[in-house]
C-alpha positions, 0 to 999 in steps of 0.5 A: 557645103550648105544645105537646105530644104527648098525655099519657102515659096517653093514649099508653099506653092509647088510642093504644098499644092502637089500634095494637096492635089494628090488627096483628090481625084482628077476631075472627070469629063462631064460626058462621063458622068451619070446622074448625081455627079456619079460616073455611069456604070458602063464608064467605070473601071472595075477592079479587084484587090489581091492581097489585102493586108495593111499595104494592100488596103492602103493602096485600095483606099487610093482606088476607092477615092477615084469616082470613075473606078469601082472595087468589086472583089477582094482576095486574100489567104487570111480571113481576118484581112479579107473581112477588113477589106470587104468592110472597107469597100462596102463601107465606102460604097454603102452597100454589100456588093463586094465579093470575097475570095481565097483563091486569086484564080477565081478572081481572074476568071471574072470577065467583068473585072478590068484590072487588079491591084496585087499586094500579096507577099513578095514571092507571089507578086510575079505569079499572080501578076503574070496570071492576071496579064494572061487573063487580060487584066491591067495590073498595079503591082506593089513593089518589089517585083520578082524573086529573081530577074528571070521572073521580072523578064517573064512578066515584062514579056507578058505585059508587052505581048498582051499590051496590058497597062502596068503600074509599079508601086514606086509611088515616089514618082507621083510626088512633086519633090521627086519629080522636081529633083529628077527634072533638075538632074536631067536638065543639067541644073547640077552640071554633069552628073558624077555620082549618085548616093542611095540609102534605104532601111535594111532588113532586121535580124532575129525572128522566132524559129520554133514551129507553132500551130497555123492560125485558124484564119490563115490558109497556109498552103495557099499563102506558101504557094510556090515557095518551099514548104516550111513549118509555120512559125510565130509572126511569119505571116503577121500583119504587123511590123513584127512579120518575118516573111519580109526578111526571109529569103524564101519569100523576099529579097529583104529590104535591099529590094522591099525598101531599096527599090524606092530610092534606086528607082529615083536614081534610075529615073534621074539617070536612065542611061545607067542601064545602057552599057556594061557596069561593074559592081562590088560590095559586101553585105552582112547577113544574120546567122540565126533567127527566121530573118536571113536577108541583109541587115547591112550592105555597101554596094558600089556601081560603076556605070559605062558612062563614068557615073558611080552609084553608092548604095547602103542600108540604114539600121533597122533594129540592127544597131551595131556600127560597122563600115557597111552602115556608117554614114558619117562620111556622107553626112560630113561631105554634104553637111547633113547631120541626119541623112534620115533612113532613106534618100537619093542624092545626085552629085554634079559638077556644079552642085547637088540635089538630095530628095526624100519623102517630103523634102528636097535639099540642094547645093547651092540653096537657090538651085531648086528654084531655078527655072528649067529650059523651055524645051527641057525634060519634064516629068510625066504629070502625076500627083496620085499614083493610083489615079495615074494608073486609071488614066493610063487604063483609059488612054492606053498610054504607059503609066508613070512607072511602066514595066520597062522601068520597073524591071530595070529598077528591080534589077538593080536590087537583084544586082545589089543582093547578089553582089553583097552575097558573093562579095566579089567584083561582078560585071553585068551587061544590061543588054544581055541582062546577065553577068559576064563570065560568072556562072555562079552569079548568073544562077542567082538570076534564074528562076527558082524552083516552084513547089508543085503544083505551082509553075510559071 
């Protein structure tokens, strides 16, 4: 089978134009502008960033570039990251007006803040977002979502009840190559959908376990929040790739969700009916037996949906280089003629061809499939070339963002199902309508809320 990136014309026109557009804000109507081509203060959306590590500051940069928005506050449990965020905001606006906070509740008490960016460690995602929604704020939430499916359900209920705008940080939906891939699938250009292949970086093993003094710049009690108390260890809360909380089950599901939600979300977007009937799931996972990192460093989980479509989900190597059946991609590479699949991607197989998409690239078989015109009345992706821009436009229109709460919960649920299956290593049946496993109490307990460390509670 042959494969290729999209044809040169497609890359030069469609993808290049989309990527260029994503670097600039959407033009704002002249009626909303004040003097000097600046948006009048009473027309600006005021925002706060809660969680200002490297990822949070990156997301915040996307908001700072929007002329009709203003970041007025930043919040973090780490003083050095907080100061970097404050300087970033004040440097952009060339003033000294950005307020800093160490407690998110003080931010949410401000009536002048319309929306918040939540980019905390994973175990804080739902508690902070839930409090923000109940305080009347719209929310942009970094992925993944909850520490359990029950957390996701709580947030979904609150967002819908309070009629808040919600944007999930699955920014691939705002990139043209992913939009094009999903349009091809949903408009039948690969024929009848049969299989979906999904892969993403797994967690890494290792990590120091010897207690060390808490860094002076860190409010460790606030950082821990609802998670159980454990002594601070080196690199637990680091702001580099060496951080171990990413891969520790006290604070995250690991990369089965932290990275896996990206390609799984695209799989869901391309096949949204996968969650409309009972599905069977089976697979295995490999988990470290020592070190601070205890989430899956390799997995192979297979989904069989009610409509007959099957999905295969695996983790690629992330500092775990031992080859085993769970992370061996040689058969996938051979089948599709792709020597190097890369560390992430989503591949849809139909009766008449296939399409594979990853960040920055699109492959199809046959080669000309990518440039085939779509039906005039066919499905089109919602327009979005910039994820933060789309969030702001949704706030103004009060129409759903490109990754609204309902889709976000379903994509996050796939991560939970994969993690639970990999841990239990037996076939499970999940009913998406009831959002529970059938006849398996042990599996259902893993969907429930985790205990919260006092005084924190939902």
